[in-house]
C-alpha atoms as an extended CHARMM CRD file, in Angstrom:
* protein
*
       239  EXT
         1         1  MET       CA              0.7000000000       14.3850000000        8.9840000000  PROA      1               0.0000000000
         2         2  THR       CA             -2.7570000000       14.8810000000       10.4260000000  PROA      2               0.0000000000
         3         3  PRO       CA             -4.0780000000       17.4180000000       12.9550000000  PROA      3               0.0000000000
         4         4  ALA       CA             -6.0010000000       16.6530000000       16.1220000000  PROA      4               0.0000000000
         5         5  HSD       CA             -6.7530000000       18.2510000000       19.4670000000  PROA      5               0.0000000000
         6         6  ALA       CA             -6.5660000000       17.1800000000       23.0730000000  PROA      6               0.0000000000
         7         7  SER       CA             -5.9710000000       18.8250000000       26.3980000000  PROA      7               0.0000000000
         8         8  ALA       CA             -4.6180000000       17.8950000000       29.7890000000  PROA      8               0.0000000000
         9         9  THR       CA             -4.7590000000       19.1140000000       33.3310000000  PROA      9               0.0000000000
        10        10  ALA       CA             -2.5860000000       19.2770000000       36.4510000000  PROA      10              0.0000000000
        11        11  SER       CA              0.2340000000       21.5230000000       37.4450000000  PROA      11              0.0000000000
        12        12  ALA       CA              2.1320000000       21.6060000000       40.6870000000  PROA      12              0.0000000000
        13        13  VAL       CA              3.5180000000       24.4380000000       42.7710000000  PROA      13              0.0000000000
        14        14  GLU       CA              6.0390000000       23.7020000000       45.4790000000  PROA      14              0.0000000000
        15        15  PRO       CA              5.0350000000       25.0800000000       48.8930000000  PROA      15              0.0000000000
        16        16  ALA       CA              7.3410000000       27.5730000000       50.5410000000  PROA      16              0.0000000000
        17        17  SER       CA              8.7220000000       26.8470000000       53.9830000000  PROA      17              0.0000000000
        18        18  ALA       CA              7.8350000000       29.0660000000       56.9360000000  PROA      18              0.0000000000
        19        19  SER       CA             11.3650000000       30.4070000000       57.1050000000  PROA      19              0.0000000000
        20        20  SER       CA             11.1370000000       31.5960000000       53.5060000000  PROA      20              0.0000000000
        21        21  HSD       CA              8.8180000000       34.3790000000       54.6780000000  PROA      21              0.0000000000
        22        22  ALA       CA             11.4200000000       35.7950000000       57.0820000000  PROA      22              0.0000000000
        23        23  PRO       CA             13.4670000000       38.8490000000       56.0980000000  PROA      23              0.0000000000
        24        24  ALA       CA             16.6340000000       38.1680000000       54.1370000000  PROA      24              0.0000000000
        25        25  GLY       CA             18.8570000000       39.0910000000       57.1100000000  PROA      25              0.0000000000
        26        26  GLU       CA             17.1010000000       36.6210000000       59.4180000000  PROA      26              0.0000000000
        27        27  ARG       CA             17.3450000000       33.8400000000       56.8250000000  PROA      27              0.0000000000
        28        28  ALA       CA             21.0890000000       34.4590000000       56.4650000000  PROA      28              0.0000000000
        29        29  ALA       CA             21.5160000000       34.3210000000       60.2490000000  PROA      29              0.0000000000
        30        30  GLN       CA             19.5460000000       31.0800000000       60.4510000000  PROA      30              0.0000000000
        31        31  ALA       CA             21.7520000000       29.5310000000       57.7820000000  PROA      31              0.0000000000
        32        32  ALA       CA             24.8980000000       30.6410000000       59.5940000000  PROA      32              0.0000000000
        33        33  THR       CA             23.7930000000       29.1630000000       62.9500000000  PROA      33              0.0000000000
        34        34  ALA       CA             22.5950000000       25.8940000000       61.4400000000  PROA      34              0.0000000000
        35        35  PRO       CA             25.4310000000       24.7370000000       59.1690000000  PROA      35              0.0000000000
        36        36  HSD       CA             24.2720000000       21.1150000000       59.1810000000  PROA      36              0.0000000000
        37        37  ALA       CA             20.6890000000       21.8160000000       58.1240000000  PROA      37              0.0000000000
        38        38  ARG       CA             19.8500000000       20.3150000000       54.7440000000  PROA      38              0.0000000000
        39        39  VAL       CA             18.4540000000       22.7270000000       52.1780000000  PROA      39              0.0000000000
        40        40  PRO       CA             16.4230000000       20.9200000000       49.5050000000  PROA      40              0.0000000000
        41        41  ALA       CA             17.5900000000       21.6160000000       46.0010000000  PROA      41              0.0000000000
        42        42  VAL       CA             15.1060000000       23.4450000000       43.8180000000  PROA      42              0.0000000000
        43        43  PRO       CA             15.0690000000       22.1830000000       40.2150000000  PROA      43              0.0000000000
        44        44  VAL       CA             16.1650000000       24.8490000000       37.7810000000  PROA      44              0.0000000000
        45        45  ARG       CA             14.0240000000       25.7800000000       34.7900000000  PROA      45              0.0000000000
        46        46  GLN       CA             15.5120000000       24.2170000000       31.6790000000  PROA      46              0.0000000000
        47        47  LEU       CA             14.6210000000       24.4060000000       28.0030000000  PROA      47              0.0000000000
        48        48  THR       CA             16.2920000000       22.1010000000       25.4970000000  PROA      48              0.0000000000
        49        49  LEU       CA             15.8170000000       22.0740000000       21.7220000000  PROA      49              0.0000000000
        50        50  VAL       CA             16.7400000000       18.8720000000       19.8900000000  PROA      50              0.0000000000
        51        51  LEU       CA             17.0970000000       19.2370000000       16.1190000000  PROA      51              0.0000000000
        52        52  GLY       CA             17.8340000000       16.7630000000       13.3730000000  PROA      52              0.0000000000
        53        53  GLY       CA             16.8120000000       15.4230000000       10.0040000000  PROA      53              0.0000000000
        54        54  ALA       CA             14.5920000000       12.4260000000        9.3310000000  PROA      54              0.0000000000
        55        55  ARG       CA             15.8820000000        9.2570000000       11.0480000000  PROA      55              0.0000000000
        56        56  SER       CA             18.7120000000       11.2230000000       12.6330000000  PROA      56              0.0000000000
        57        57  GLY       CA             18.0460000000        9.7930000000       16.1060000000  PROA      57              0.0000000000
        58        58  LYS       CA             16.6410000000       13.0280000000       17.5470000000  PROA      58              0.0000000000
        59        59  SER       CA             13.5630000000       11.4500000000       19.1510000000  PROA      59              0.0000000000
        60        60  HSD       CA             15.5600000000        8.6550000000       20.7620000000  PROA      60              0.0000000000
        61        61  PHE       CA             18.0920000000       11.1800000000       22.0860000000  PROA      61              0.0000000000
        62        62  ALA       CA             15.3390000000       13.3840000000       23.5310000000  PROA      62              0.0000000000
        63        63  GLU       CA             13.6570000000       10.3780000000       25.1500000000  PROA      63              0.0000000000
        64        64  GLN       CA             16.9330000000        9.3490000000       26.7690000000  PROA      64              0.0000000000
        65        65  MET       CA             17.4020000000       12.8960000000       28.0620000000  PROA      65              0.0000000000
        66        66  ALA       CA             13.9310000000       12.7610000000       29.6530000000  PROA      66              0.0000000000
        67        67  THR       CA             14.6900000000        9.3320000000       31.1310000000  PROA      67              0.0000000000
        68        68  ASP       CA             17.9280000000       10.6250000000       32.6490000000  PROA      68              0.0000000000
        69        69  HSD       CA             16.1170000000       13.6300000000       34.1250000000  PROA      69              0.0000000000
        70        70  ALA       CA             13.4970000000       11.3810000000       35.7550000000  PROA      70              0.0000000000
        71        71  ALA       CA             16.1740000000        9.0610000000       37.1530000000  PROA      71              0.0000000000
        72        72  ALA       CA             18.1010000000       11.9710000000       38.6450000000  PROA      72              0.0000000000
        73        73  THR       CA             15.1600000000       13.8970000000       40.1030000000  PROA      73              0.0000000000
        74        74  GLY       CA             12.4690000000       11.2880000000       40.6760000000  PROA      74              0.0000000000
        75        75  GLY       CA             10.0250000000       13.6010000000       38.9520000000  PROA      75              0.0000000000
        76        76  PRO       CA              7.4110000000       12.6520000000       36.3550000000  PROA      76              0.0000000000
        77        77  VAL       CA              7.7760000000       12.7830000000       32.5900000000  PROA      77              0.0000000000
        78        78  THR       CA              4.9300000000       13.9460000000       30.3620000000  PROA      78              0.0000000000
        79        79  TYR       CA              5.1110000000       13.2120000000       26.6580000000  PROA      79              0.0000000000
        80        80  ILE       CA              3.1860000000       15.6880000000       24.4970000000  PROA      80              0.0000000000
        81        81  ALA       CA              2.4580000000       14.1420000000       21.1110000000  PROA      81              0.0000000000
        82        82  THR       CA              1.5560000000       16.4700000000       18.2750000000  PROA      82              0.0000000000
        83        83  ALA       CA              0.3930000000       13.7210000000       15.8920000000  PROA      83              0.0000000000
        84        84  ARG       CA             -3.2160000000       12.5650000000       15.9150000000  PROA      84              0.0000000000
        85        85  TYR       CA             -3.9880000000        8.9170000000       16.5190000000  PROA      85              0.0000000000
        86        86  ASP       CA             -7.1210000000        7.9570000000       14.6290000000  PROA      86              0.0000000000
        87        87  ASP       CA             -8.3170000000        4.3470000000       14.5450000000  PROA      87              0.0000000000
        88        88  ASP       CA            -10.1900000000        5.0520000000       11.3180000000  PROA      88              0.0000000000
        89        89  THR       CA             -7.3020000000        6.5940000000        9.4260000000  PROA      89              0.0000000000
        90        90  SER       CA             -6.0650000000        4.9480000000        6.2530000000  PROA      90              0.0000000000
        91        91  ASP       CA             -2.5300000000        6.2260000000        6.8150000000  PROA      91              0.0000000000
        92        92  GLU       CA             -0.9130000000        2.9520000000        7.8550000000  PROA      92              0.0000000000
        93        93  GLU       CA              2.5600000000        4.4720000000        7.7900000000  PROA      93              0.0000000000
        94        94  MET       CA              1.5880000000        7.0980000000       10.3820000000  PROA      94              0.0000000000
        95        95  GLN       CA             -0.0970000000        4.4350000000       12.5230000000  PROA      95              0.0000000000
        96        96  LEU       CA              3.1190000000        2.3990000000       12.4830000000  PROA      96              0.0000000000
        97        97  ARG       CA              5.2420000000        5.4180000000       13.4300000000  PROA      97              0.0000000000
        98        98  ILE       CA              2.9510000000        6.1930000000       16.3660000000  PROA      98              0.0000000000
        99        99  ALA       CA              2.9570000000        2.5640000000       17.4830000000  PROA      99              0.0000000000
       100       100  LEU       CA              6.7610000000        2.4590000000       17.4900000000  PROA      100             0.0000000000
       101       101  HSD       CA              6.9460000000        5.6250000000       19.5770000000  PROA      101             0.0000000000
       102       102  ARG       CA              4.4230000000        4.2110000000       22.0450000000  PROA      102             0.0000000000
       103       103  ALA       CA              6.3040000000        0.9380000000       22.3990000000  PROA      103             0.0000000000
       104       104  ARG       CA              9.5610000000        2.7740000000       23.0750000000  PROA      104             0.0000000000
       105       105  ARG       CA              8.2440000000        5.0620000000       25.8170000000  PROA      105             0.0000000000
       106       106  PRO       CA              8.3580000000        3.9670000000       29.4830000000  PROA      106             0.0000000000
       107       107  ALA       CA              4.9640000000        2.8740000000       30.7880000000  PROA      107             0.0000000000
       108       108  ASP       CA              4.9860000000        5.3770000000       33.6460000000  PROA      108             0.0000000000
       109       109  TRP       CA              5.2490000000        8.4230000000       31.3860000000  PROA      109             0.0000000000
       110       110  GLY       CA              2.1660000000       10.5770000000       31.0630000000  PROA      110             0.0000000000
       111       111  LEU       CA              0.7630000000       11.1450000000       27.5770000000  PROA      111             0.0000000000
       112       112  VAL       CA             -0.9910000000       14.2370000000       26.2340000000  PROA      112             0.0000000000
       113       113  GLU       CA             -2.1210000000       14.4910000000       22.6250000000  PROA      113             0.0000000000
       114       114  SER       CA             -2.0870000000       18.1460000000       21.5830000000  PROA      114             0.0000000000
       115       115  PRO       CA             -1.6670000000       18.7050000000       17.8530000000  PROA      115             0.0000000000
       116       116  LEU       CA             -2.8680000000       22.3240000000       17.9130000000  PROA      116             0.0000000000
       117       117  HSD       CA             -2.9000000000       24.0610000000       21.2920000000  PROA      117             0.0000000000
       118       118  LEU       CA              0.6510000000       23.3440000000       22.3890000000  PROA      118             0.0000000000
       119       119  ALA       CA              1.0400000000       26.3240000000       24.7270000000  PROA      119             0.0000000000
       120       120  ASP       CA             -2.1140000000       25.3210000000       26.6260000000  PROA      120             0.0000000000
       121       121  ALA       CA             -0.8110000000       21.7740000000       27.0410000000  PROA      121             0.0000000000
       122       122  LEU       CA              2.5180000000       23.0390000000       28.3480000000  PROA      122             0.0000000000
       123       123  TYR       CA              0.8770000000       25.3930000000       30.8650000000  PROA      123             0.0000000000
       124       124  ALA       CA             -1.3460000000       22.5660000000       32.1130000000  PROA      124             0.0000000000
       125       125  ASN       CA              1.4040000000       19.9990000000       32.6110000000  PROA      125             0.0000000000
       126       126  ALA       CA              4.6250000000       21.8420000000       33.4980000000  PROA      126             0.0000000000
       127       127  ARG       CA              5.7340000000       21.3980000000       37.0910000000  PROA      127             0.0000000000
       128       128  HSD       CA              8.8850000000       22.2100000000       39.0340000000  PROA      128             0.0000000000
       129       129  ASP       CA             10.0010000000       18.6130000000       39.5260000000  PROA      129             0.0000000000
       130       130  GLY       CA              8.8650000000       17.3320000000       36.1320000000  PROA      130             0.0000000000
       131       131  CYS       CA             10.0390000000       16.9760000000       32.5610000000  PROA      131             0.0000000000
       132       132  ILE       CA              7.9590000000       17.5590000000       29.4300000000  PROA      132             0.0000000000
       133       133  LEU       CA              8.9770000000       16.1150000000       26.0720000000  PROA      133             0.0000000000
       134       134  VAL       CA              7.2850000000       17.5770000000       22.9760000000  PROA      134             0.0000000000
       135       135  ASP       CA              7.6180000000       15.4680000000       19.8430000000  PROA      135             0.0000000000
       136       136  CYS       CA              7.4680000000       17.1860000000       17.5560000000  PROA      136             0.0000000000
       137       137  VAL       CA              7.2950000000       20.8750000000       16.6470000000  PROA      137             0.0000000000
       138       138  THR       CA              7.4650000000       19.9420000000       12.9530000000  PROA      138             0.0000000000
       139       139  LEU       CA              4.1330000000       18.1110000000       12.9390000000  PROA      139             0.0000000000
       140       140  TRP       CA              2.5410000000       20.7720000000       15.1220000000  PROA      140             0.0000000000
       141       141  LEU       CA              3.4050000000       23.5130000000       12.6250000000  PROA      141             0.0000000000
       142       142  ASN       CA              2.0380000000       21.3630000000        9.8040000000  PROA      142             0.0000000000
       143       143  ASN       CA             -1.2140000000       20.8570000000       11.6840000000  PROA      143             0.0000000000
       144       144  LEU       CA             -1.6610000000       24.5940000000       12.1220000000  PROA      144             0.0000000000
       145       145  LEU       CA             -0.9140000000       25.2960000000        8.4850000000  PROA      145             0.0000000000
       146       146  PHE       CA             -3.4480000000       22.7510000000        7.2110000000  PROA      146             0.0000000000
       147       147  LEU       CA             -6.0510000000       23.4440000000        9.8710000000  PROA      147             0.0000000000
       148       148  ASP       CA             -9.5210000000       22.1100000000        8.9580000000  PROA      148             0.0000000000
       149       149  GLY       CA             -8.2570000000       20.6920000000        5.6750000000  PROA      149             0.0000000000
       150       150  ARG       CA             -7.1250000000       24.0750000000        4.3590000000  PROA      150             0.0000000000
       151       151  SER       CA             -5.5640000000       23.9950000000        0.8870000000  PROA      151             0.0000000000
       152       152  TYR       CA             -3.2260000000       26.3770000000       -0.9120000000  PROA      152             0.0000000000
       153       153  PRO       CA             -2.4380000000       27.3020000000       -4.5210000000  PROA      153             0.0000000000
       154       154  ASP       CA              0.7210000000       26.0410000000       -6.2000000000  PROA      154             0.0000000000
       155       155  HSD       CA              1.8850000000       29.5830000000       -6.8980000000  PROA      155             0.0000000000
       156       156  GLY       CA              1.5760000000       33.0110000000       -5.2890000000  PROA      156             0.0000000000
       157       157  LEU       CA              1.4020000000       34.2300000000       -1.7170000000  PROA      157             0.0000000000
       158       158  VAL       CA              0.4330000000       31.8490000000        1.0760000000  PROA      158             0.0000000000
       159       159  THR       CA             -1.9870000000       33.1240000000        3.7110000000  PROA      159             0.0000000000
       160       160  PRO       CA             -2.1740000000       30.7220000000        6.6790000000  PROA      160             0.0000000000
       161       161  PRO       CA             -5.1180000000       30.6740000000        9.1040000000  PROA      161             0.0000000000
       162       162  SER       CA             -5.0120000000       33.1590000000       11.9830000000  PROA      162             0.0000000000
       163       163  ALA       CA             -4.4140000000       30.2880000000       14.4160000000  PROA      163             0.0000000000
       164       164  PHE       CA             -1.0390000000       29.7160000000       12.7640000000  PROA      164             0.0000000000
       165       165  THR       CA              0.4060000000       32.9800000000       14.0710000000  PROA      165             0.0000000000
       166       166  GLU       CA             -1.6240000000       32.9900000000       17.2830000000  PROA      166             0.0000000000
       167       167  GLU       CA             -0.4500000000       29.5540000000       18.4270000000  PROA      167             0.0000000000
       168       168  ILE       CA              3.1870000000       30.2610000000       17.5670000000  PROA      168             0.0000000000
       169       169  ASP       CA              3.0630000000       33.5120000000       19.5460000000  PROA      169             0.0000000000
       170       170  ALA       CA              1.4180000000       31.6910000000       22.4590000000  PROA      170             0.0000000000
       171       171  LEU       CA              4.1650000000       29.0400000000       22.4860000000  PROA      171             0.0000000000
       172       172  LEU       CA              6.9820000000       31.5940000000       22.4190000000  PROA      172             0.0000000000
       173       173  ALA       CA              5.3170000000       33.5250000000       25.2590000000  PROA      173             0.0000000000
       174       174  ALA       CA              4.8450000000       30.3840000000       27.3530000000  PROA      174             0.0000000000
       175       175  LEU       CA              8.3350000000       28.8830000000       27.1420000000  PROA      175             0.0000000000
       176       176  PRO       CA             10.1880000000       31.3970000000       29.3820000000  PROA      176             0.0000000000
       177       177  THR       CA              7.5780000000       30.9790000000       32.1350000000  PROA      177             0.0000000000
       178       178  LEU       CA              7.3990000000       27.1850000000       32.3930000000  PROA      178             0.0000000000
       179       179  PRO       CA              8.8890000000       25.4170000000       35.4260000000  PROA      179             0.0000000000
       180       180  GLY       CA             10.8530000000       22.1860000000       35.2110000000  PROA      180             0.0000000000
       181       181  HSD       CA             12.6030000000       20.7880000000       32.1590000000  PROA      181             0.0000000000
       182       182  VAL       CA             10.9950000000       21.1680000000       28.7390000000  PROA      182             0.0000000000
       183       183  ILE       CA             12.4670000000       19.3060000000       25.7580000000  PROA      183             0.0000000000
       184       184  LEU       CA             11.3370000000       20.2670000000       22.2580000000  PROA      184             0.0000000000
       185       185  VAL       CA             12.0390000000       18.0610000000       19.2360000000  PROA      185             0.0000000000
       186       186  SER       CA             12.0320000000       19.6730000000       15.7850000000  PROA      186             0.0000000000
       187       187  ASN       CA             13.2530000000       18.8260000000       12.3060000000  PROA      187             0.0000000000
       188       188  GLU       CA             16.0150000000       20.6420000000       10.4890000000  PROA      188             0.0000000000
       189       189  ILE       CA             14.7160000000       20.5740000000        6.9260000000  PROA      189             0.0000000000
       190       190  GLY       CA             16.5600000000       23.5140000000        5.3960000000  PROA      190             0.0000000000
       191       191  PHE       CA             19.7410000000       21.7270000000        4.3250000000  PROA      191             0.0000000000
       192       192  GLY       CA             18.4060000000       20.5880000000        0.9490000000  PROA      192             0.0000000000
       193       193  VAL       CA             17.4740000000       22.2770000000       -2.3110000000  PROA      193             0.0000000000
       194       194  VAL       CA             14.7890000000       24.9640000000       -2.5000000000  PROA      194             0.0000000000
       195       195  PRO       CA             11.5170000000       22.9930000000       -2.7230000000  PROA      195             0.0000000000
       196       196  MET       CA              8.9670000000       23.2420000000       -5.5020000000  PROA      196             0.0000000000
       197       197  GLY       CA              5.5820000000       24.7560000000       -4.7430000000  PROA      197             0.0000000000
       198       198  ALA       CA              4.6660000000       27.8890000000       -2.8070000000  PROA      198             0.0000000000
       199       199  ILE       CA              3.2330000000       26.1190000000        0.2260000000  PROA      199             0.0000000000
       200       200  THR       CA              6.2710000000       23.8630000000        0.6270000000  PROA      200             0.0000000000
       201       201  ARG       CA              8.6440000000       26.8140000000        0.4510000000  PROA      201             0.0000000000
       202       202  PHE       CA              6.4740000000       28.7020000000        2.9330000000  PROA      202             0.0000000000
       203       203  TYR       CA              6.5230000000       25.7520000000        5.3440000000  PROA      203             0.0000000000
       204       204  VAL       CA             10.3090000000       25.3080000000        5.1330000000  PROA      204             0.0000000000
       205       205  ASP       CA             10.8370000000       29.0280000000        5.6880000000  PROA      205             0.0000000000
       206       206  GLU       CA              8.4340000000       29.2330000000        8.6340000000  PROA      206             0.0000000000
       207       207  LEU       CA              9.8540000000       26.1540000000       10.3530000000  PROA      207             0.0000000000
       208       208  GLY       CA             13.3630000000       27.5710000000        9.9500000000  PROA      208             0.0000000000
       209       209  ARG       CA             12.2890000000       30.8880000000       11.4760000000  PROA      209             0.0000000000
       210       210  LEU       CA             10.5340000000       29.1320000000       14.3410000000  PROA      210             0.0000000000
       211       211  ASN       CA             13.5600000000       26.9240000000       15.0380000000  PROA      211             0.0000000000
       212       212  GLN       CA             15.6980000000       30.0630000000       15.2610000000  PROA      212             0.0000000000
       213       213  LYS       CA             13.3450000000       31.5800000000       17.8530000000  PROA      213             0.0000000000
       214       214  LEU       CA             13.1960000000       28.3500000000       19.8520000000  PROA      214             0.0000000000
       215       215  ALA       CA             16.9920000000       28.0700000000       19.7920000000  PROA      215             0.0000000000
       216       216  ALA       CA             17.3380000000       31.6500000000       21.0180000000  PROA      216             0.0000000000
       217       217  ALA       CA             15.0240000000       30.8960000000       23.9510000000  PROA      217             0.0000000000
       218       218  ALA       CA             16.6280000000       27.5270000000       24.7550000000  PROA      218             0.0000000000
       219       219  ASP       CA             19.2990000000       26.9260000000       27.3830000000  PROA      219             0.0000000000
       220       220  ARG       CA             20.8210000000       24.2520000000       25.1790000000  PROA      220             0.0000000000
       221       221  VAL       CA             20.4880000000       23.0840000000       21.5800000000  PROA      221             0.0000000000
       222       222  ARG       CA             21.5850000000       19.6990000000       20.2720000000  PROA      222             0.0000000000
       223       223  LEU       CA             21.7750000000       18.7220000000       16.6040000000  PROA      223             0.0000000000
       224       224  LEU       CA             21.5930000000       15.0010000000       15.8030000000  PROA      224             0.0000000000
       225       225  VAL       CA             23.5920000000       13.7880000000       12.8210000000  PROA      225             0.0000000000
       226       226  ALA       CA             23.5310000000       10.0400000000       12.0490000000  PROA      226             0.0000000000
       227       227  GLY       CA             22.5900000000        9.3500000000       15.6590000000  PROA      227             0.0000000000
       228       228  ILE       CA             25.3990000000       11.4580000000       17.1010000000  PROA      228             0.0000000000
       229       229  PRO       CA             24.4810000000       14.5630000000       19.1370000000  PROA      229             0.0000000000
       230       230  ILE       CA             26.4140000000       17.7290000000       18.3630000000  PROA      230             0.0000000000
       231       231  SER       CA             26.3960000000       20.5260000000       20.9020000000  PROA      231             0.0000000000
       232       232  VAL       CA             25.1950000000       23.7540000000       19.2780000000  PROA      232             0.0000000000
       233       233  LYS       CA             24.4230000000       25.7900000000       22.3890000000  PROA      233             0.0000000000
       234       234  GLY       CA             24.7800000000       25.3850000000       26.1410000000  PROA      234             0.0000000000
       235       235  ALA       CA             26.3730000000       22.8130000000       28.4430000000  PROA      235             0.0000000000
       236       236  ASP       CA             24.8830000000       19.4270000000       29.1770000000  PROA      236             0.0000000000
       237       237  PRO       CA             22.2700000000       19.5130000000       31.9630000000  PROA      237             0.0000000000
       238       238  ALA       CA             23.1880000000       18.2340000000       35.4040000000  PROA      238             0.0000000000
       239       239  CYS       CA             20.2680000000       15.7990000000       35.2020000000  PROA      239             0.0000000000
């Protein structure tokens, strides 16, 4: 798990029609006298949290959800990757994982690498007709915790860098304001034994707390178990 930073641009705002500026009474009268006029559907803001353990199928499920959204709406998909791709890295396992994810994604999806400033990346790329897939929150939290190669003692209190709290707060503030469909992928790592080492326990605790906050903000939550999605919260989206 290695941190990196990237940014992206572009957001879209749908223009309002001239009639949308008329008083509510006039708009109701117009609708009543023009029953055959087509009113374009406005995509609803959606937030989905996809949880699961390692190799549970959560990423594949989230990717299929984004594919279905694009097929139904015709809107773009932007994939926000929180892992750094470094040609000089000696971590061959991470390189292979990234390569597999790249090969699986449709060629027309946009890609943004944002291992640290996730809220900024979401603000820059969210749009009313689009879908954003963030994979994954787990790596992002790790990157913040070990920012600039920070190390921690085996015992005692853990004091993360200030960016750790600041970026989490920024993400939680951003999510309710974002247009379109946002899909967050995160690991559920609290089902096992209490881990050894202060920093590992701190990480497990903080990821669990963050997952709770994301689930509370989400319209729907899905838990993947052995490749099978289990509905935890909310109905399936229409697209």
